[in-house]
N, C-alpha and C positions, 0 to 999 in steps of 0.2 A: 763340192765348197775348191773354191781357190784357195791358194797360199793364205792365211792370216800374214795380215799388218806385222810386221818388229815391234816389244813392247818398248816405250819409251822410258818405264824403270827397270829394265836388263841389269841386272849384272855385268860388270867388263871383264870380258875373258882376254888372259896375259897371252902373247904372241911369241911364238918362236920359230925356231928353223930348224929344221935337220938335213944338214949336207951333202949333196951328193945322194940322192936320191935313184930311183930306177929310171936307166935312160939318161944320167948325169942332173936328173932333173930335182932340185932344190924341195923337199919338204916341209910346205908349211902347214903348223901345228897352234891350235888354242888348247887353253887351257882353262877352265872353271874351277874354281877351289872356296867349296866356303871356309869360313874360320875354323869352324869345331865339325871339317869333314867325318866322316863316319867310312865312307871308303872312296877308290875312284871306279870308272867307266872308261874303260880305252872305245870310244863310240867312232864306228866307220862309220863315211857317208851310203849312201843307194849308187845305180848306177848310172843315172841322169843329172844328178847335182851336189855341191862341194858342200865342207863342212862349214859355211856358211850359208846352206839356202833353210828359209824359212825352220821350216820341221827341225830341224839341227839345232838351231836358236830356241827352237822354242821348249824343245824335248830337253837343251841342256840345260835351259833357266831351269826352267818343273826342278831336274832333278837336283839344280841346287838350291833350292828352297828345302828338298828334304835330308840336304848335308851329303849328297853324294856330288862329289869333284867328277868334270870329264877333263878328257882331252879330246880332240878333236884331231882330224888330221884331211887331207886331201891326199886321194890317188894324183900319180906322176901326169896320169890322162888330162886330169879337168885340169893341174896346173900349166899341163901345153895347151890348152885349148879347144883337147878333141870332146867333141857331145859324146863318145861310146866308148866303155868297156874296152882292154884285150881277154881276151879267155880269164874268163874269174880267178881260175888257178894261178897265174902268173904276177895274182896281185898280197898271195901270202908269203912270199918274203920281204915285201913295204911292211904290212902289219905288223909281222916280227921283229921287225925294224924298230919299230911304236914301241910297242910293248915293248922289248929290249932299253926304251929311256923313259918310260913311263916311272921307276920306282925315283930317278932322280925329281925329273918337273912335279913328281906330288911326294916329294916328302917321306916315300916306302908304306905310302897310304895302301889297304888291303885292296889288291887290283884284280877286278873283274874286264871279261872283254866282250865285245856285240857289234853292232850297230844294227841299221834301219836298211834290211830288205838285202839284194849283194854285199854290204859290208858284216850282215851277220854271219850271213853263208861262209864268205872269205874267213872269219875267227874260227868260225866251226873244223873249216878244211883245212886251218897250221893246225889247230889242236886234235884235229884225227889225225895230223901225218907223224906230228911230234909235241909233247907237253910247249904248249907256252909261259914264257918261264912267268911264273908269282904267281898266274891266271887263277882263280880258285874259282871260277863259274860264268857262264856266259851267258849275255844276254842277246834276244832277236827279236827287234824289232820291226815286224813284217815281214819272215821265212818266206823268199819266194820256191814255196813246196814245188811247184810247177810253172811255165807258163802260161801266160793267161788264155781259156780256153781249151790246152790241153792238159787235164789231170793228171796227175799221176805223183807217185811221190819216189823216185830215183833220186834226188835230189838229195833227200835225206838222208839215202844209203847208210855212207858215213858217218853219220852219228852214231851207228852203234859202237865205232870206234873210239868213241870220248864218253868219258869217263867222268865226267864233271856236270855236278849240279847245273842244269839249266833250263832259263825263265822265256817263256814264248808268248809275246804280245800280238794279238792280230787282229785284223778287222770282222765279225760274220759275213762284210760285203767285199771282202778281199778277193779278186779275180786271179791273183796267182798263187791264194791257197782255199785251196775248197775245204768248208768248216767243215764235215766229215773228215775227210781224206784227214788234216790236222790234226783234227783229236784224234784218230786213230796213232796216227804218227806217235803223237806226242805218248797216247797211252803205254806204247810199244816200248818207249825207254825205260817204263818203270819208276820208281823210288824217287829219281835223281832227276827229273823231267816235269815240270809246271807251267801250264796253260793258264796265261787271264787272256780272256776274249773281250772286243770293244765291241757294243752293240751298234748296229747300221754303220760300220767304221770301214770304209775300203781299205786298199791298201795303201795310200799315203795317209792315214787315219781321217779321211776327211770323210762327217757327217751330213744326213741331209739338212737344208735348212729348219723344216717343219721339228727337228729337234729341240731346237730350241740352244744348242750346244753352240759354242766356237770352237777354232782350233785349241785356243789358250785351256778350254776347259778337257781337252783331251789328253790335250799333255800333261796336267794334272795330273787326270785317271793312271794316263802310264807314270809316271813319275812316281807316286802312291803305288803302285801296285808291283814295280820293282822294288822300293823302299821295303813294302812290307814283306819281299819276297827274301830282300837281303834282310831282315831281321830275323826270319822263321828260319828262314838256312844255315846262316851263318854268325847270327849270334851278335852284329854289329853293325 
């Protein structure tokens, strides 16, 4: 499924700048906060597209509808116009800086961190390295468990050192997360990990046309699932 078009009625985000990011590149940020927000999610983008990709816009708007604020940002390689990210571990310090400014931008809302694909992986690496300040849980939207065509679970080894609740959303046709391997990985983490599967969705949460579902339908499912997990896990 191609990237769905932006919806004309989506809420407007406020723009912010984190000066002097990695490599001297200023970091653009977008805050989308409902008036009666319950919590906030620092939402990092995937490897191939930045914070204004239709997926990021769509999920952000859907979470807004569930009264979950989002803070999106561009990793510096995106701002510099480079098509591919550096080694994923080098992105951890920047994510940590964004988490550090989140309380001021979001008025101290209860904080979660995570992201799409690589963005969620970066958040997990950061938390495994040392606690992300103020973060209560991690949200992975399409966690890239392994490279396409090379099933394995090595990318999740560090998660045994993450003691926060984690919420995983994954498509059953995700080429970067074999469903059986992902289920066993989540199960191995015990009660602190929860998995929500999207039927027939690929890594980008695209679904076949025959399903009759639109991108916004899927983004709505993602947001409702995150919202239900937040309420069940944290009570807000």
